[in-house]
Steps between C-alpha positions, in 0.01 A plus 500: 500500500492692823824327605662605178395841542623523855834350405544753230427788734739345758779479252482862411627625843638394823253452787424816704449552860146611611400649844150397619264556781203266582346266753566136574249230558439602866421860396828638625669791308823372338754664261804387327694471167475230223684438179311444169478589144167695539272636762235227400763220564585631838127528587456141408789389696363680821147375429640146514649583840167618635588876478241742361697784339371852564772705343798399284764720326825426321819572696713728292882497489753713330603214269141447374483854352771422249350169374166603367375465149460850371289653228800555273592135534169401358526745222851369411381143520202568256720690251767225498228222462338689212827518322590138551156373395500716200829352396340157506655368830265277702371624828697258719834582326414876520455478871831307537686763305337801673545333848860442445555870433276642780709720731266526790426194724133578515460496122715187477289309755180613317614387157625170660157435640333570167742271330420207728134552442529514130727191496237313690247555227327828597436761239674834542190682615415229750841520642474875528160458678683344792692828541215730429573695824841596352437571126132623540174395341576693180806305416322170539201611294705627221726189484193280497351704219820486309521127533151455356555746211848366412649841563688462829799709407281805408309458833815483694626810314175672587541408867852648515392827327202535730712449809760742382227770453339420834827506689605837342158633596542369856850660522359837396230493756745395777720794398206734528398357847853512651628823363296736715585279800867516419487882488327520848739240639807697383367825630425362839823315514716807425294715740536237780869487442537875538276514801689214681861572402537854388260719696642377857840636389342846456289456821818451705660800339192725588474364847730761648326798314287712728298663217166351405518276188280580201157308476611278201797393692317412813256288286777312334679427827174382655446264201857375544455424861168310425672307211787402731272381778224339294652392167476134577144534609400670179689241295337223697153645434568536140641145443226344726234690307632370166541141623145511651345628187668233286400219730146642515483511117611133477259372762197716438353532156293790615801696610689419171197606293466829696879587446466412131196720471685787684791462261274563194381827664848656520539798278778382247585144617130398499469592130820306421366191695164520320653512153748221581214277614301565195807436281573167676143381472451591129835366395451169683141456378611566147775255519294218646196573277725493188621156599156356506455490868127520607396848599413402867837344555669799321319737730614305806857498390487881399340605817765326716782713342345841551726574796212678698228327707247749399535405139528133577172491684343715228618235222355228719157684480552537124544120472170440687316745276646362175425144614135616548479625137619869505743630240855568611498873440181538695624288793817707507318824475295408811812476715564881450874443494563510125516832311251582231769473225592150593135403518434635148794323356406168665142551378626550144716187523198288615283628234749473222640162612850645567512498881845380511631796291304755705603364827868516394445860373357599843800334682738685269335826578503463880851357506627817320282708751669333791843552345428866426364564857793330670738704286310810593511402867875438477558846332293665770673318787845594401462871558278425806788303651722801466235740645422253795865433586607863441213620730570249771884531502494872433247554772699327762828663398352852488332457836827404651695789346249764597647556838849530337384767272313683771793498741741599216280795426472603870877496523 
């Protein structure tokens, strides 16, 4: 069975190149590159050669970025499979029909791997289990539940709807996170362009003037000289800081947790992140719970899609509390991360036996909150862009024309 699973995973994509660092049998430090379908496979290869791997990472290439299975591919696949199965088409024939019309190579390879597994006698859910890292645990759980209940088409439809809502929510959160950064970047870029290209022209014009320049003009010229001499240093520090932070977050769970906790404390963006995490959690928990997935497995799946490490760790504590006998609403209340309104609705759902309905209502409410806050942020940022750019550009232009006005008045 392990061989079959490995073969299925291997057929999904071409082998990748991994960079590694380790020690050989003599204790010497060695490094190199190896080809394999997974990090685990490369580790096994090197272990057979007597190399103990200390660090390994996939080598990225520009071509690899266009050949990944994306979330919208999974959504499209689930929707098409639901339609085919509802029409009475067998699973193997459905996979052949959908695979033949797949536009992206990654989706085509994925469906081809599934088709080979199903043709070898595997169930659809078992075939998906081999690619759980691509489709997610939720997909596998719901397909398995649909097979057992004889309602595979409705489960696939539910998966597609859930992923569409989750992707839409993620897009709104990304928009909220990047919009302020775009405003700052545009403002700094325009100002830098003026300081490096425009101000030096005025500076040469004022070089032959004996009169003392106004204070704002002197400040602008000093900033221009500093920008011309140190712009690459500032850019290097900024890029280096961003790269260092990203690598630290990938390698250190503590750093990533602190960054995620800091994001939650930001004035407007923090609230959007909180509401998005609650919406993702409650929507996923409702979907898995309604499909008959055990509560502990449902909590594990729902916690992994929160999008924030603070909430993910809190949900892990909730799982431990629930496994020890506490009620769900009491365990969630102990985290201190869920608002009173959400707690009250979940408590009512538990007591009335309608937990799925209440969880969906909570998700609906917080998804609409995220949408409203993102729209408000966008409306606020549009005039702010005008003000910021107007102040920066206008300040530089006015400071440069002040001497012209003063000299003209003197004449």
